[in-house]
C-alpha positions in Angstrom: 0.0 0.0 0.0 1.4 3.4 -0.9 2.7 5.6 1.9 0.7 8.7 0.7 -2.5 6.7 1.3 -1.5 6.3 5.0 -0.5 10.0 5.2 -3.7 11.2 3.7 -5.7 9.2 6.2 -3.6 10.6 9.1 -4.2 14.2 8.0 -7.9 13.6 7.8 -8.3 12.3 11.4 -10.8 14.4 13.4 -9.9 15.7 16.8 -12.5 13.3 18.2 -10.9 10.3 16.5 -7.4 11.3 17.6 -8.6 11.6 21.1 -10.2 8.1 20.9 -6.9 6.7 19.6 -4.9 8.3 22.3 -7.3 7.1 24.9 -7.1 3.5 23.6 -3.3 3.7 23.6 -3.2 5.1 27.2 -5.5 2.2 28.2 -2.7 -0.1 27.0 -4.3 -1.2 23.7 -1.9 -2.3 20.9 -1.8 -0.2 17.7 -3.4 -3.0 15.8 -6.3 -3.3 18.2 -6.8 0.5 18.3 -6.7 0.6 14.5 -9.3 -2.2 14.2 -11.6 -0.5 16.6 -11.3 3.0 15.0 -11.4 1.7 11.4 -7.9 2.8 10.4 -4.4 1.4 9.9 -2.0 0.6 12.7 0.7 2.8 11.3 -1.7 5.8 11.5 -2.3 4.9 15.1 1.4 4.8 15.7 2.0 8.2 14.0 -0.8 9.7 16.1 0.7 8.3 19.3 4.3 9.4 18.3 3.1 12.9 17.6 1.5 13.1 21.0 4.7 11.9 22.7 6.7 14.5 20.7 4.3 17.3 21.7 4.4 16.2 25.4 8.2 16.2 25.5 8.2 19.9 24.4 5.6 20.9 27.0 6.9 19.0 30.0 10.4 20.2 30.6 12.1 20.5 34.0 12.3 24.1 35.1 15.6 25.8 35.7 15.9 27.4 39.1 15.3 26.5 42.7 12.9 23.7 43.5 10.0 24.8 45.6 
């Protein structure tokens, strides 16, 4: 299956569907199981999850300064 088909589907995910996928992954579901439940591909689920992890690593940084 061509890569652009996966990418196209990923770009068309609604916020609701992304939230559902993230919730399933947080609950410990595999990418394949979350994909079957949401009607997508497992690589799309992995990309969605990876994007969340990348965004979280930018927002959660240790502060510099004295601990309170």
